[in-house]
N, C-alpha and C positions, 0 to 999 in steps of 0.2 A: 627043304622046302620052303621054308620060311626063312632062310638066307637070302635065296633066288627070288623071292617077293621083295624082301627088303632093298636088293640091288637093283631090280626093277622099279623100284619107285623112284631111287634116288636119282638112278639116270633118267627117269624120266621127267624130274621136278628138277632137274640140276641148273637149269636156266632160272628156273623160280629160286635156287639158292644165290645163283651168280648177281642177278638184280637185288637181292636183300642184303648182300655183303657188301657191293657194291655202293650199295644205297647208305650203310652203314659206313663205311669209307669216307663217302659226304660228306656227314655229318660230323666224322672225326676230323676231317680236314677242314672243316668252319670253326670247330672250336680250337683247335691246334693253331689254326690261324691269327684268331684273335691273341691266344698266347703268344706267338712268335714274333707279333707287332710290339705288342703292349711293353717290352723295356726301351723300344725306340721311338713310340708315339703314343705310351698312355694306355690305359683302360677308359679311352675317350668314347662320346657319340660315334665320333668320326672315325675310330677304328672300327667299332663293330658295325654301323653302317655302312661302311667301306668293303668291310670282306662280306657281308649278306648281299650288297648291290653288285659285287664282281662275280660270287659265286652265283647268284639265282640269274643273273645275266648270262653266264657261261653256260649255264644247265638248260637255259631255255635255247639257246644256239645251238647246243648239242642235241638237243632232243628234235630241234626242226632238223637241222644236219643228220642227223639219225636216221631218221624216218626217211629222208631222201636216200640215205647211204642203202639203207636195207631194200629199198624199192629196187635196187641194183643186181638184187639178185647174191649178196654176198651170203657164205655160207656159215657153219658155226666155227669153223677155223680160223675165220676174221673177226667175230666178237671176241675169241679168247685172244685174239692178236692185241685187239681195242683194250681188254681188261689188262693185259702185262703191259702194254703200254703207257696205262695209265696209271698203273701200279708204279712203274718205273720213274714215271713223271711226279709224283709224289714223292720219292725219294729223290729226285734231282731237285726238286722245290726246296726239299731240308737243306741241300750241299748250297743252292745259290742264296738262299737267304743270310747263311753264314757271311757270304761274300758281297750282298748289295745292300743289306739292311742298313749299316753303319755309313757308309756312303748314300744312302738315299735321307737317312734322318739328319744329317748335317746339311745337305742341299734343298731341301722341302720341309715346308713347315706342317703344324700338327695337323692342320686342316687337311690338304693335299699331299701329304706324305703317303697316311696310310693307302689312299685310294690307288696311287700310281703304284705303291710296292704292292697292293693285293692284284691288280691288274698285273703286274710281272710276274708274279710266284704262283699265282691261284687260279687264274684264267685258264688255262690251258690246262691242268689237272680235273678242273670242274668241268670244261667243255667235253674233255674224252671222256669222264663218266657219264654225261649227259648224252653221247652217243648210245650208250648200251639199250636204256627201256625201248626206244622204239624199235631199237634193230632186235631185242627179244620177240618183241609182240609181232615182229613182220616173220619170224622164224617160226614161233609156235601157229601162226594162222595158216603157213604154209604145211607144218606138219599136221596140223588137224583142222584139215578145210571142212568138215561137218559141223564143226563149233564155229558160233559166230564170233564177230570180234570182239563184241560187248563181252561176253563170256569169257575170253581170254585176257582181257584186260583188266577183267573184276577179278580173274583167278590170280591175276599179278600184282594188282595194286590194293586190293580192297581187303580179299578173302583167300590168302594164301592158304589156310587148312580145312578150304570148303568142299574138298573133292570133286570140283568141277573137271 
């Protein structure tokens, strides 16, 4: 009986876990990005601000596009497809960085190099992760039409253990 309740709760809250873990991955990508760029461009304000600017711009575009994408009636399987694609893009970013960073460091200055490298390496994975949050909210709104949008947003972003 208890095992059944636990399974039901996990199944019900799976999208919450997806949002939580993909958010953690974005934070890890930010930290990793600075560490990846540092040997080539240093631990400068330009490196930090380039990484943060590119990732925040990509997330913003992903949030906007994700909301529009979710309105097209996509399902949970499409959400997991995006999660997989985002995960593979992070792995691909690691391999791509090994190939292009030395070339970019030689070609660009310590001021412009981190911005260009950040845009090439970190924009696409961050954009894909940005697609997810509005998509999850739309899926939950469709699944729980008796709850308001505000309740669902609070559930996913502010009070994950509130029991809403």
